[in-house]
C-alpha positions in Angstrom: 14.9 -6.3 -16.4 14.4 -3.8 -14.9 10.7 -2.1 -15.6 10.4 1.3 -17.0 10.3 4.7 -14.5 6.3 6.3 -14.4 5.0 8.8 -13.4 1.1 9.3 -14.4 -1.9 6.8 -16.1 -2.1 8.0 -19.8 -5.4 6.0 -19.6 -7.9 2.2 -19.1 -9.2 -0.2 -21.4 -10.7 -3.4 -20.9 -10.7 -6.0 -23.7 -13.8 -8.4 -23.4 -13.9 -9.9 -26.7 -10.5 -11.8 -27.2 -11.5 -15.4 -28.8 -9.4 -14.0 -31.4 -6.0 -12.5 -31.3 -6.7 -8.8 -30.2 -4.3 -5.8 -29.7 -4.5 -2.7 -27.5 -5.5 1.2 -28.4 -2.7 2.5 -26.8 -3.2 5.9 -26.0 -0.1 8.6 -27.4 2.8 8.8 -24.2 1.8 5.6 -23.2 5.1 3.5 -22.1 3.9 0.6 -20.1 0.8 -1.7 -19.6 -0.4 -3.1 -16.1 -2.3 -5.9 -17.4 -4.6 -8.7 -15.4 -6.8 -11.2 -16.7 -9.4 -11.9 -15.6 -12.6 -15.2 -16.0 -10.1 -17.3 -17.4 -6.5 -17.7 -18.6 -4.9 -16.0 -21.8 -1.6 -16.2 -23.5 -0.2 -13.1 -24.8 3.0 -13.1 -27.7 4.4 -10.1 -29.0 7.1 -10.9 -31.2 4.9 -10.0 -34.6 2.8 -13.5 -34.9 -1.2 -14.1 -33.1 -0.5 -16.1 -30.3 -3.2 -19.0 -30.2 -5.1 -20.7 -27.1 -2.2 -23.1 -27.1 1.0 -21.3 -28.4 2.3 -18.2 -26.4 3.2 -17.2 -23.3 0.7 -17.5 -20.1 -1.1 -15.1 -18.1 -2.5 -17.1 -16.1 -6.1 -15.7 -14.4 -6.0 -13.1 -11.8 -2.1 -12.5 -12.8 -1.1 -9.0 -13.4 2.0 -8.6 -16.4 3.9 -5.5 -15.7 5.0 -5.1 -19.7 7.3 -1.9 -21.4 8.3 -3.7 -24.6 6.3 -2.1 -27.5 2.8 -1.7 -27.0 1.5 -1.9 -30.3 3.0 -5.4 -31.0 1.7 -7.3 -27.9 -1.4 -9.4 -28.5 -3.8 -11.8 -26.1 -6.1 -14.4 -26.6 -8.5 -16.2 -24.3 -7.7 -20.2 -23.2 -11.0 -20.7 -22.5 -14.3 -18.0 -23.2 -15.0 -15.4 -21.0 -11.5 -14.1 -20.4 -11.5 -10.3 -20.1 -8.2 -8.6 -19.7 -7.8 -5.4 -17.8 -5.4 -2.6 -18.6 -4.2 0.7 -17.0 -1.4 2.5 -19.2 1.4 4.5 -18.0 4.1 6.8 -19.2 
């Protein structure tokens, strides 16, 4: 699956408290996000069910996810304490 064409940066967000499932605050018009896990790995789900520390798609620490699905449905949770999720939004 290819990513949608991106042309404009729409904003940035940092999630520093992901001890419970946390969604994104998506800027108007954003259709894609570059998501990076720092400090600890996180799990994510975008099917309407909250991830847990043991269930969900793994985003390993210091890796990135190019996501162009429904940005309002994706949620993240840390596997171990102190995870940070950095997000840049694009359209």
